[in-house]
C-alpha positions in Angstrom: 113.4 31.5 79.1 114.0 35.2 79.4 117.3 36.9 80.3 116.4 37.5 83.9 116.1 33.8 84.5 119.3 33.1 82.6 121.2 35.6 84.9 119.6 34.0 87.9 120.7 30.5 86.8 124.3 31.8 86.3 124.3 33.5 89.7 122.9 30.5 91.5 125.5 28.2 89.8 128.4 30.4 90.8 127.6 30.6 94.6 129.6 28.4 96.9 127.9 25.0 97.6 126.0 24.8 100.9 125.9 28.6 101.6 122.7 30.2 102.7 122.9 32.5 99.8 123.2 29.6 97.3 120.2 27.9 98.9 118.1 31.1 98.7 119.1 31.6 95.1 118.1 28.1 94.2 114.9 28.4 96.0 114.0 31.6 94.1 115.0 30.0 90.8 112.8 27.0 91.5 109.9 29.3 92.3 110.4 31.3 89.2 110.5 28.2 87.0 107.4 26.9 88.7 105.5 30.2 88.0 106.6 30.1 84.4 105.4 26.5 84.0 102.0 27.5 85.5 101.8 30.4 83.0 102.6 28.1 80.1 100.0 25.6 81.1 97.4 28.4 81.4 98.2 29.5 77.9 98.1 26.0 76.5 94.7 25.4 78.2 93.4 28.6 76.8 93.9 27.5 73.2 90.6 26.5 71.7 90.2 23.0 70.3 90.2 22.4 66.6 86.8 22.9 65.0 85.1 19.7 63.8 85.7 18.7 60.2 82.9 19.0 57.7 81.3 15.7 56.8 79.0 16.8 54.0 78.7 19.6 51.4 81.2 21.0 49.0 83.3 23.1 51.5 85.7 21.7 54.0 85.5 18.0 53.0 88.6 17.8 50.8 91.2 20.2 52.2 91.7 20.7 56.0 93.2 24.1 56.7 93.1 26.4 59.8 93.7 30.2 59.9 
């Protein structure tokens, strides 16, 4: 979580309960967290799958390493 979101959380938590400003801050916070979650999922989905392991030959059948 970056510093902008931390400040937003602190500000949203310090507003009086039930005020319009507090509701707006919480709404913005939820939207920001949702956007970050979407970004994380896009990054995770972009990671290529592990290559298949070698099943024959002298290379890649005894030690499984990835660069």
